[in-house]
C-alpha beads as a LAMMPS data file, in Angstrom:
LAMMPS data file: protein, C-alpha beads

81 atoms
80 bonds

1 atom types
1 bond types

-500.0 500.0 xlo xhi
-500.0 500.0 ylo yhi
-500.0 500.0 zlo zhi

Masses

1 110.0

Atoms # bond

1 1 1 27.897 -136.394 -151.015
2 1 1 28.279 -134.401 -147.806
3 1 1 28.988 -137.563 -145.828
4 1 1 31.709 -138.585 -148.269
5 1 1 33.406 -135.186 -148.074
6 1 1 33.327 -135.118 -144.275
7 1 1 34.680 -138.681 -144.172
8 1 1 37.466 -138.150 -146.713
9 1 1 38.536 -134.617 -145.811
10 1 1 40.595 -135.508 -142.702
11 1 1 42.592 -138.038 -144.732
12 1 1 43.200 -135.539 -147.533
13 1 1 44.321 -132.936 -145.013
14 1 1 46.588 -135.466 -143.314
15 1 1 48.169 -136.203 -146.680
16 1 1 48.699 -132.485 -147.279
17 1 1 50.287 -132.122 -143.849
18 1 1 52.658 -135.006 -144.584
19 1 1 53.534 -133.460 -147.950
20 1 1 54.321 -130.089 -146.345
21 1 1 56.387 -131.796 -143.657
22 1 1 58.329 -133.857 -146.197
23 1 1 58.989 -130.866 -148.433
24 1 1 60.304 -128.801 -145.542
25 1 1 62.507 -131.465 -144.036
26 1 1 64.613 -131.978 -147.168
27 1 1 67.923 -130.118 -147.250
28 1 1 67.424 -127.857 -144.259
29 1 1 68.692 -127.718 -140.736
30 1 1 66.816 -130.643 -139.303
31 1 1 66.727 -129.770 -135.607
32 1 1 65.537 -126.162 -135.908
33 1 1 63.088 -126.943 -138.704
34 1 1 61.506 -129.874 -136.874
35 1 1 61.221 -127.789 -133.712
36 1 1 59.340 -125.062 -135.571
37 1 1 57.070 -127.538 -137.331
38 1 1 56.217 -129.181 -134.026
39 1 1 55.461 -125.867 -132.367
40 1 1 53.296 -124.762 -135.284
41 1 1 51.447 -128.055 -135.275
42 1 1 50.699 -127.800 -131.556
43 1 1 49.483 -124.205 -131.833
44 1 1 47.342 -125.138 -134.842
45 1 1 45.977 -128.150 -132.974
46 1 1 44.911 -125.953 -130.069
47 1 1 43.261 -123.488 -132.461
48 1 1 41.495 -126.339 -134.274
49 1 1 40.171 -127.734 -131.003
50 1 1 38.929 -124.288 -130.001
51 1 1 37.094 -123.827 -133.303
52 1 1 35.768 -127.397 -133.204
53 1 1 34.234 -126.972 -129.770
54 1 1 32.251 -123.948 -130.935
55 1 1 30.347 -126.175 -133.346
56 1 1 31.176 -124.186 -136.466
57 1 1 32.494 -127.247 -138.297
58 1 1 32.973 -130.932 -137.621
59 1 1 35.393 -131.511 -134.745
60 1 1 37.756 -133.823 -136.666
61 1 1 37.916 -131.490 -139.658
62 1 1 38.757 -128.515 -137.425
63 1 1 41.577 -130.424 -135.752
64 1 1 42.992 -131.509 -139.123
65 1 1 42.755 -128.027 -140.601
66 1 1 44.288 -126.480 -137.491
67 1 1 47.293 -128.775 -137.615
68 1 1 47.758 -128.189 -141.349
69 1 1 47.552 -124.410 -140.984
70 1 1 49.927 -124.515 -138.020
71 1 1 52.528 -126.413 -140.010
72 1 1 52.087 -124.171 -143.046
73 1 1 52.361 -120.955 -141.040
74 1 1 55.381 -122.169 -139.087
75 1 1 57.323 -122.513 -142.338
76 1 1 56.822 -118.827 -143.084
77 1 1 58.614 -117.586 -139.992
78 1 1 62.338 -117.904 -139.375
79 1 1 64.011 -118.289 -135.977
80 1 1 65.798 -115.128 -134.888
81 1 1 68.430 -117.021 -132.901

Bonds

1 1 1 2
2 1 2 3
3 1 3 4
4 1 4 5
5 1 5 6
6 1 6 7
7 1 7 8
8 1 8 9
9 1 9 10
10 1 10 11
11 1 11 12
12 1 12 13
13 1 13 14
14 1 14 15
15 1 15 16
16 1 16 17
17 1 17 18
18 1 18 19
19 1 19 20
20 1 20 21
21 1 21 22
22 1 22 23
23 1 23 24
24 1 24 25
25 1 25 26
26 1 26 27
27 1 27 28
28 1 28 29
29 1 29 30
30 1 30 31
31 1 31 32
32 1 32 33
33 1 33 34
34 1 34 35
35 1 35 36
36 1 36 37
37 1 37 38
38 1 38 39
39 1 39 40
40 1 40 41
41 1 41 42
42 1 42 43
43 1 43 44
44 1 44 45
45 1 45 46
46 1 46 47
47 1 47 48
48 1 48 49
49 1 49 50
50 1 50 51
51 1 51 52
52 1 52 53
53 1 53 54
54 1 54 55
55 1 55 56
56 1 56 57
57 1 57 58
58 1 58 59
59 1 59 60
60 1 60 61
61 1 61 62
62 1 62 63
63 1 63 64
64 1 64 65
65 1 65 66
66 1 66 67
67 1 67 68
68 1 68 69
69 1 69 70
70 1 70 71
71 1 71 72
72 1 72 73
73 1 73 74
74 1 74 75
75 1 75 76
76 1 76 77
77 1 77 78
78 1 78 79
79 1 79 80
80 1 80 81
């Protein structure tokens, strides 16, 4: 069962990331929103790599979770410009 969860979890997280991206790109200012999502994804990716290299969790799962959390957190903050 553990092997199945570790094999399927990155795909489930990728689907969640696509769902968050699609929900946020509808009806908003495209350029600013996409810029924030990209920045959040990159920051989350770096955090996921850092956690993955410590050996706490599987490397691929940490990268997927980091990107998902980065996208989710970037939607909470507005640009002050």
